[in-house]
N, C-alpha and C positions, 0 to 999 in steps of 0.2 A: 529472536530477531528484530520483531516490531516493536517490543518495548526499548529495545535499544536505540532504534531510530526514533521514538517519543522522547528518550531521554536526550537525544543528540539535538533535535528539535527545538526542545525545551532550554537548552543551555546556549544555541544558537540566538534564540528568542530574547533571552534575558541580556544576552552579551550585545546581540545588535541593538536591543531596545535601551541597554543602559547607556549607549554612546552616540546614540542619534534620537532625533524627535519620531515621532509616529510614520510620517511620510518618507523621511530618511530610512526608517527601518525596513517599511514596506518595499521601497525600492531596493534596498541593500538586499532582501529575503527573495525579490523577482531576481535579481542578479543571481543569488546562488540556485534559484532552481533553473535559472537559463543554462548554467555552468553544467548542473545535473543532467539536463536535456542534451547537452552537448556530449557529455561522458556516456549518456544513454546512444546516441547515435553510434559515437565511436566504439562502443561495444558490440553493438546490432552489427556493423562493419566488420567488425574483428570476426563474429561467429559467422558471417557470409565466407570469408577467408578461410576459416577453419574447416567449413562445410565443404568447400571446394578442395581444402586440400585433403580432407577425409575421402571423398570419391576417389581420390587418385590410388589411394592405399589399400591393401587387401584387408579384408574382415580379420583374419585369423593372424595379423602380424602385430609384434609388441609397438610398433610406430603408430599402429590404427589404436590402441588400447590408449596412447599417450595423447594422442590425439582427442579420444573421445573423453578423458580426465579434462584436457583443456576446455574443451565446450562445455561439459557440466558445470567448471568454476566459472568459465564467463556468463552462463546461463543463472548462477547463483549470483554473480554481481550485479547482472543485469535486473534480477527481481528488487535486489536491495535498493540499487537507484530508482527505480521505476516507483516503488513504494515509498521514498523518499520524494517523490516528483508530485504523488498524489496527496501526499501529507503538505506539502508546501503549497501545492494550489488550494487546498481545503483551508490552511490557515490564512493564506492572503484572502480567499473568498470571504472568510469569517470576519475579517478585519473590515476589508472594503466595502461589505453588505452585510453588516451584523443582521441575523435572521433569528437567532434563537435567545432567549431572555440573558443569559449568563453575556455573551457579545453585545446585546444592546445595552446592558447595564453598564458594561465595562467603558462601551465608548460613550454612554452618556457622563459618567463619572470624572473620565479621562481628563477634561478640560480643567477640572477643579484642584487636581493634584499636580505637584511639581514636575515641570518638564521631564527630569530623568526617571520618573516612574511611569509617565503617560504610557511610553511605547512599550515596555514590559507588561503592563496592566491589559493593554489592548491587546498585544500578541500573544499573552500568556492564555486570555481568556478564549480567545480564538483557537489556539492550540487544545486547551481543555474541553472546547465545545466538540471540536474535531475528534478526540480520543473519545468523549461519552458519547456519541454518535456512533463512533466505530464500535464501540463497546455493546452498544445497543443491538447494532447490524448483526454482530457477531452471535450475540445471545438467542436473537429472533430465527436467525439461520440455524442454529444449532436445535433450537426447538422444533423446527420443520423436519429435519434429517430425524431428529428422534422419534417425532410423530408417524413417519414413514415408517421407521423401522417396527414401530410397536405393531402397525395395522399389517406389515408384513409377518408377523410373529401370530398373530391372532387370527388372519382372514387370509384361510387358503386359495380362493377364487383372485383375490388381491396380489397375492402373492405370484399367482400364475399368471396373471397380466401382466405384471410388472416386470416378470422375469423374462415374457415373450417380448416385450418392448425395452429391455435394458440396454441392447444396443443402440436403438434409437434415441434413448435419453442421454447415453453417452455421448453420442454424436454432436448432440446440440449442447451440451453443456460446455461452458468455459472451462479453461484450466484452472482458473480460481477456485469455481464452483465444485469441479472434480477433487481438487485439494479439500477442499472443506467436508463434502461428503465422506472421504476417504479417511479424513480425521477424527470423524465422529461415527462411523460405521463399524461396528465388532467386526 
């Protein structure tokens, strides 16, 4: 799913950038981000309404199962929209405040390339830098999970202490952290 979002953002970057200058492209991307934020708000409202509806339905009814399915679908849509907002924010930040060598170089070179290429160059560099940072973070996170799993297998006292505190660890983990741990834990 994340790869799909990256492809969509890349296409939007090229399309928006090819039709406008850098400033207009940033404004258009910001407008699309704002639309996504509105969708996010609408989905959260829909979840609230579904939760209220679910409270009035008995747990063992078929209608309850249907509402539970709808709630799951809205949660999935919300996750996609939230991920798109995060990526859009990162791209906008990368374009407006170049901070890594790739976006700094693209920002420095863009005045010397023809106008139709400037925006895709700058926005594309920011998108690529965002993807590279995300990949690096993912690799680092996976390494942390694997190292903890390795120590759990090798050190019985660590395993006992870890298991004794597992509930505490789970309660302070964010939902995203829990997904990552579950993904890379055998």
